[in-house]
VOBA-1610 file (N, C-alpha, C; in pm, whole numbers, padded with zeros to 5 digits, always signed):
BEGIN
Met+00814-10335+04282Met+00813-10380+04420Met+00921-10485+04446Leu+00940-10572+04346Leu+01044-10673+04359Leu+01181-10609+04372Lys+01205-10505+04287Lys+01335-10440+04292Lys+01357-10370+04425Ser+01253-10309+04480Ser+01270-10239+04607Ser+01299-10340+04719Arg+01235-10456+04712Arg+01265-10558+04812Arg+01407-10610+04795Thr+01449-10627+04671Thr+01585-10674+04645Thr+01685-10576+04701Phe+01660-10446+04679Phe+01751-10345+04733Phe+01749-10344+04885Leu+01630-10368+04944Leu+01619-10374+05089Leu+01703-10488+05143Tyr+01690-10607+05081Tyr+01768-10721+05126Tyr+01917-10698+05105Ala+01951-10633+04994Ala+02091-10602+04968Ala+02145-10508+05075Ala+02064-10411+05114Ala+02105-10316+05217Ala+02124-10387+05351Val+02032-10479+05382Val+02044-10556+05507Val+02171-10639+05505Ala+02196-10704+05391Ala+02317-10788+05378Ala+02443-10703+05391Leu+02442-10584+05329Leu+02558-10497+05336Leu+02582-10450+05479Ala+02476-10413+05547Ala+02489-10369+05686Ala+02544-10480+05773Ala+02495-10601+05751Ala+02545-10715+05829Ala+02691-10742+05797Thr+02728-10729+05670Thr+02867-10751+05630Thr+02958-10647+05695Leu+02913-10521+05695Leu+02993-10416+05758Leu+03005-10439+05907Thr+02897-10486+05969Thr+02902-10517+06112Thr+03001-10627+06138Leu+02997-10732+06053Leu+03090-10844+06069Leu+03233-10797+06052Ser+03258-10714+05949Ser+03396-10671+05924Ser+03448-10588+06041Ser+03359-10513+06106Ser+03406-10436+06220Ser+03432-10525+06340Cys+03361-10638+06347Cys+03382-10733+06457Cys+03504-10820+06432Ala+03522-10861+06306Ala+03626-10959+06277Ala+03754-10895+06225Gly+03758-10761+06220Gly+03874-10695+06162Gly+03998-10703+06248Gly+03989-10747+06368Gly+04105-10758+06454Gly+04061-10803+06591Ser+04151-10804+06682Ser+04116-10847+06817Ser+04030-10740+06884Pro+03915-10781+06938Pro+03831-10682+07005Pro+03890-10638+07139Ala+03998-10701+07182Ala+04060-10663+07308Ala+04142-10536+07288Thr+04074-10421+07297Thr+04142-10294+07275Thr+04235-10261+07390Asp+04208-10317+07507Asp+04295-10295+07622Asp+04382-10419+07640Pro+04515-10407+07609Pro+04600-10524+07619Pro+04610-10579+07761Ala+04573-10499+07859Ala+04578-10545+07997Ala+04452-10620+08037Ser+04368-10648+07939Ser+04242-10717+07968Ser+04250-10862+07920Pro+04306-10952+08003Pro+04326-11089+07959Pro+04196-11162+07929Ser+04089-11126+07999Ser+03963-11199+07977Ser+03913-11179+07834Ala+03927-11055+07783Ala+03881-11028+07646Ala+03964-11103+07545Ser+04097-11101+07561Ser+04183-11168+07464Ser+04168-11319+07473Gln+04149-11372+07593Gln+04128-11516+07607Gln+03998-11559+07541Thr+03895-11477+07554Thr+03767-11509+07491Thr+03782-11514+07340Thr+03856-11417+07284Thr+03874-11412+07140Thr+03956-11531+07091Ala+04059-11569+07168Ala+04148-11676+07125Ala+04086-11813+07146Ala+03991-11825+07237Ala+03934-11955+07269Ala+03862-12014+07149Phe+03880-12144+07130Phe+03808-12213+07023Phe+03793-12359+07062Asn+03699-12426+06998Asn+03679-12568+07024Asn+03666-12644+06892Ser+03637-12772+06900Ser+03631-12854+06778Ser+03517-12811+06686Ala+03408-12756+06744Ala+03298-12708+06660Ala+03342-12589+06575Asp+03425-12500+06633Asp+03477-12386+06557Asp+03564-12434+06441Val+03649-12532+06468Val+03738-12585+06365Val+03656-12650+06253Thr+03559-12730+06292Thr+03474-12797+06192Thr+03398-12695+06108Phe+03346-12592+06173Phe+03275-12486+06103Phe+03364-12423+05996Ala+03486-12386+06034Ala+03577-12322+05939Ala+03616-12417+05827Gln+03651-12540+05863Gln+03696-12636+05761Gln+03584-12673+05664Met+03461-12676+05711Met+03349-12713+05624Met+03296-12592+05545Met+03300-12473+05607Met+03245-12356+05540Met+03335-12306+05427Ile+03465-12332+05436Ile+03554-12286+05330Ile+03517-12348+05195Pro+03512-12482+05182Pro+03474-12538+05051Pro+03330-12504+05013His+03245-12487+05112His+03105-12450+05085His+03100-12312+05020His+03170-12217+05079His+03177-12082+05023His+03247-12083+04887Glu+03355-12162+04877Glu+03427-12167+04750Glu+03336-12214+04637Gln+03248-12310+04667Gln+03156-12357+04564Gln+03055-12249+04528Ala+03007-12174+04627Ala+02912-12066+04598Ala+02977-11959+04510Val+03103-11929+04536Val+03176-11833+04453Val+03190-11887+04311Gln+03221-12018+04298Gln+03233-12078+04166Gln+03100-12075+04091Met+02991-12103+04160Met+02858-12097+04098Met+02829-11955+04050Ser+02865-11857+04132Ser+02843-11717+04094Ser+02928-11681+03973Asp+03056-11723+03975Asp+03144-11698+03861Asp+03089-11760+03733Asp+03040-11884+03744Asp+02985-11953+03627Asp+02867-11875+03568Leu+02784-11820+03655Leu+02668-11744+03607Leu+02710-11611+03547Leu+02807-11544+03610Leu+02841-11407+03571Leu+02909-11398+03434Val+02957-11510+03380Val+03019-11505+03246Val+02916-11528+03135Lys+02792-11553+03172Lys+02689-11585+03073Lys+02619-11459+03022Asp+02570-11467+02899Asp+02488-11361+02841Asp+02340-11392+02866Gly+02258-11288+02860Gly+02114-11308+02869Gly+02062-11340+03008Ile+02137-11300+03111Ile+02094-11325+03249Ile+02024-11200+03303Asp+01913-11222+03371Asp+01837-11113+03432Asp+01928-11031+03524Gln+01920-10899+03517Gln+02009-10812+03595Gln+01997-10835+03745Ser+01877-10866+03793Ser+01859-10891+03937Ser+01935-11015+03981Val+01941-11115+03893Val+02015-11238+03924Val+02165-11209+03920Ile+02209-11129+03824Ile+02350-11088+03818Ile+02388-11013+03946Asp+02303-10922+03989Asp+02330-10845+04110Asp+02342-10937+04231Leu+02254-11036+04240Leu+02257-11129+04353Leu+02385-11211+04351Ala+02422-11264+04234Ala+02545-11344+04224Ala+02667-11261+04262Thr+02669-11135+04219Thr+02779-11045+04253Thr+02784-11021+04403Gln+02667-11004+04463Gln+02658-10981+04609Gln+02706-11103+04686Ile+02666-11222+04642Ile+02707-11346+04709Ile+02858-11360+04705Lys+02915-11338+04588Lys+03061-11349+04571Lys+03134-11247+04660Ala+03085-11124+04662Ala+03149-11018+04740Ala+03144-11046+04890Ala+03037-11112+04935Ala+03024-11142+05077Ala+03109-11262+05117Gln+03117-11363+05030Gln+03177-11489+05071Gln+03328-11496+05051Glu+03382-11423+04954Glu+03528-11427+04934Glu+03605-11378+05057Pro+03566-11265+05119Pro+03639-11223+05239Pro+03619-11320+05356Glu+03501-11384+05362Glu+03478-11481+05469Glu+03570-11602+05453Ile+03593-11645+05329Ile+03687-11756+05304Ile+03824-11720+05359Ala+03871-11600+05328Ala+04003-11556+05377Ala+04007-11553+05529Gln+03899-11505+05592Gln+03895-11498+05738Gln+03894-11638+05800Leu+03817-11729+05742Leu+03812-11866+05793Leu+03950-11932+05785Lys+04020-11910+05674Lys+04154-11966+05659Lys+04250-11906+05762Asp+04237-11776+05786Asp+04322-11711+05887Asp+04298-11771+06026Trp+04171-11796+06058Trp+04141-11856+06189Trp+04204-11994+06202Leu+04192-12076+06099Leu+04250-12210+06105Leu+04401-12203+06125Thr+04466-12109+06057Thr+04610-12091+06075Thr+04641-12050+06219Ala+04564-11954+06271Ala+04585-11907+06408Ala+04561-12018+06511Trp+04467-12106+06479Trp+04434-12217+06570Trp+04527-12337+06553Gly+04620-12328+06456Gly+04710-12440+06432Gly+04641-12559+06369Glu+04533-12532+06297Glu+04456-12639+06233Glu+04472-12632+06082Gly+04465-12747+06017Gly+04479-12752+05872Gly+04354-12704+05801Asp+04377-12653+05681Asp+04266-12613+05594Asp+04231-12733+05507Ser+04124-12801+05543Ser+04085-12922+05469Ser+03985-12889+05360Ser+03995-12766+05305Ser+03894-12722+05209Ser+03887-12809+05085Met+04000-12873+05047Met+03997-12953+04926Met+03915-13080+04943Gly+03914-13136+05063Gly+03843-13262+05080Gly+03745-13261+05195Gly+03722-13145+05252Gly+03642-13138+05373Gly+03498-13182+05355Met+03447-13177+05233Met+03307-13209+05213Met+03290-13333+05125Asp+03397-13411+05108Asp+03387-13531+05026Asp+03278-13623+05078Gly+03201-13678+04987Gly+03097-13772+05025Gly+02972-13708+05079Met+02967-13574+05080Met+02852-13506+05138Met+02769-13434+05032Asp+02809-13448+04903Asp+02737-13379+04797Asp+02589-13411+04801Gly+02508-13308+04792Gly+02364-13327+04783Gly+02298-13358+04916Gly+02375-13357+05024Gly+02317-13384+05155Gly+02262-13257+05217Ser+02249-13261+05349Ser+02191-13147+05421Ser+02283-13026+05417Asp+02409-13046+05373Asp+02502-12934+05365Asp+02475-12845+05244Gly+02393-12892+05150Gly+02357-12811+05034Gly+02460-12807+04924Met+02569-12884+04936Met+02673-12884+04833Met+02618-12943+04703Met+02659-12883+04592Met+02620-12932+04460Met+02713-13046+04418Ser+02660-13142+04345Ser+02741-13249+04289Ser+02813-13198+04164Asp+02906-13277+04113Asp+02973-13241+03989Asp+02872-13226+03875Asp+02773-13315+03873Asp+02668-13308+03769Asp+02588-13178+03780Asp+02558-13138+03904Asp+02486-13012+03926Asp+02567-12894+03873Met+02695-12894+03904Met+02782-12784+03861Met+02793-12781+03708Met+02801-12898+03646Met+02810-12905+03501Met+02681-12856+03436Ala+02568-12890+03498Ala+02439-12845+03443Ala+02432-12692+03443Leu+02481-12630+03551Leu+02481-12484+03557Leu+02576-12425+03453Gln+02692-12486+03439Gln+02789-12436+03341Gln+02733-12444+03198Asp+02655-12549+03171Asp+02605-12572+03035Asp+02478-12492+03003Ala+02408-12445+03106Ala+02280-12376+03086Ala+02302-12233+03035Ser+02197-12177+02977Ser+02205-12039+02927Ser+02072-11968+02949Gly+02076-11835+02944Gly+01955-11754+02951Gly+01872-11780+03075Val+01741-11786+03056Val+01648-11803+03168Val+01673-11936+03239Glu+01709-12038+03161Glu+01737-12169+03222Glu+01854-12158+03320Ala+01957-12084+03282Ala+02072-12066+03371Ala+02033-11987+03495Ser+01955-11882+03478Ser+01910-11803+03593Ser+01828-11889+03689Thr+01737-11967+03632Thr+01651-12052+03715Thr+01733-12156+03789Leu+01824-12221+03718Leu+01907-12325+03780Leu+01995-12266+03889Phe+02054-12150+03863Phe+02138-12084+03964Phe+02057-12056+04090Leu+01939-11999+04074Leu+01856-11963+04190Leu+01812-12086+04267Glu+01773-12192+04195Glu+01731-12315+04262Glu+01848-12379+04337Gln+01962-12388+04270Gln+02079-12449+04334Gln+02129-12366+04451Met+02135-12234+04433Met+02188-12150+04539Met+02094-12145+04659Thr+01965-12163+04636Thr+01872-12171+04750Thr+01906-12292+04836Val+01923-12408+04773Val+01961-12529+04847Val+02097-12511+04915His+02189-12450+04842His+02324-12424+04894His+02318-12336+05019His+02240-12228+05010His+02225-12137+05124His+02158-12207+05242Glu+02060-12289+05216Glu+01993-12361+05326Glu+02093-12448+05401Gly+02185-12511+05326Gly+02289-12590+05390Gly+02383-12504+05474Ala+02420-12387+05420Ala+02509-12297+05493Ala+02444-12246+05621Val+02316-12215+05614Val+02244-12167+05732Val+02243-12276+05840Ala+02220-12401+05799Ala+02220-12511+05896Ala+02358-12529+05959Met+02464-12520+05877Met+02600-12533+05929Met+02633-12418+06024Ala+02592-12297+05988Ala+02618-12181+06072Ala+02542-12191+06204Gln+02422-12245+06200Gln+02344-12260+06323Gln+02413-12357+06419Leu+02476-12461+06366Leu+02553-12553+06451Leu+02667-12480+06520Glu+02733-12390+06448Glu+02840-12311+06508Glu+02787-12220+06618Ile+02672-12158+06593Ile+02611-12072+06695Ile+02579-12153+06820Asp+02528-12275+06799Asp+02487-12359+06912Asp+02605-12420+06987Asp+02709-12462+06913Asp+02814-12544+06973Asp+02952-12481+06976Gly+02973-12374+06900Gly+03106-12313+06893Gly+03141-12236+07018Glu+03270-12202+07028Glu+03320-12127+07144Glu+03382-11994+07104Asn+03440-11987+06983Asn+03509-11865+06942Asn+03408-11756+06909Ala+03423-11641+06974Ala+03325-11533+06959Ala+03320-11479+06816Asp+03436-11466+06752Asp+03439-11412+06616Asp+03375-11510+06517Ala+03403-11639+06534Ala+03343-11740+06447Ala+03192-11744+06465Gln+03148-11731+06588Gln+03003-11729+06613Gln+02939-11604+06553Ala+03011-11492+06556Ala+02959-11370+06494Ala+02945-11388+06344Met+03046-11450+06280Met+03035-11477+06137Met+02918-11569+06109Ala+02902-11673+06190Ala+02792-11767+06171Ala+02657-11697+06180Ala+02643-11605+06276Ala+02518-11531+06290Ala+02492-11444+06167Thr+02599-11385+06112Thr+02585-11305+05991Thr+02543-11392+05873Ile+02602-11511+05863Ile+02565-11604+05755Ile+02418-11640+05765Val+02371-11671+05885Val+02230-11705+05903Val+02142-11589+05858Glu+02176-11468+05902Glu+02094-11350+05872Glu+02093-11317+05722Thr+02213-11307+05665Thr+02220-11261+05526Thr+02172-11367+05428Gln+02208-11493+05454Gln+02168-11596+05359Gln+02020-11630+05370Thr+01962-11616+05487Thr+01817-11633+05500Thr+01745-11524+05420Ala+01797-11401+05428Ala+01739-11292+05350Ala+01754-11318+05201Glu+01871-11369+05160Glu+01893-11398+05018Glu+01804-11512+04968Ile+01775-11609+05053Ile+01682-11717+05016Ile+01546-11658+04981Ala+01501-11561+05060Ala+01373-11496+05033Ala+01377-11420+04901Val+01489-11352+04876Val+01505-11279+04749Val+01501-11377+04632Met+01570-11490+04648Met+01575-11588+04538Met+01438-11647+04510Ala+01357-11666+04611Ala+01220-11716+04591Ala+01139-11615+04507Glu+01156-11488+04537Glu+01085-11384+04460Glu+01136-11379+04315Leu+01268-11388+04299Leu+01323-11385+04165Leu+01276-11505+04082Leu+01274-11622+04143Leu+01226-11742+04073Leu+01082-11723+04025Ala+01002-11663+04111Ala+00861-11641+04075Ala+00845-11540+03963Ser+00946-11454+03945Ser+00935-11347+03846Ser+00994-11384+03710Leu+01069-11493+03702Leu+01135-11530+03577Leu+01034-11585+03475
//
């Protein structure tokens, strides 16, 4: 039953990712004579910029956590599958966020955008947290990854909700909605996996 739920959540996440890619794959203004559509797509505000600048390092850390887990031996296959899924979803989003910042003429502050916020409501892991995951093995590593990634996802969901509430760019808001949907589903999967370890 756990595996069927995991596959269900994976299917939901994949569908949401495909929906996002079809929305964010280019300008939705298929008619170049439609200025309202292109203006809506190009419009952005400070909340959109903050969302992109903060989500880039957040996603980069999630990818690093997944990479750290995926090189280990003795990890439950369901946890490996989840880490692979997280990495596959977030790497293209990082590229898209960077593209938006470039298009908006804004800097990519991914290297320092989350300084001083480790362990706060953003869900970012501290250096000590990251080292603990790197040093762990087997069931301990699986458990630590799931616990840390749950907190990490909760932070991402909160950040994405701010973008939904305050952002202006339609594509950025669509990505934020996808993050809320897919990462909320993954939080539920991680709770089940933790209970099964």
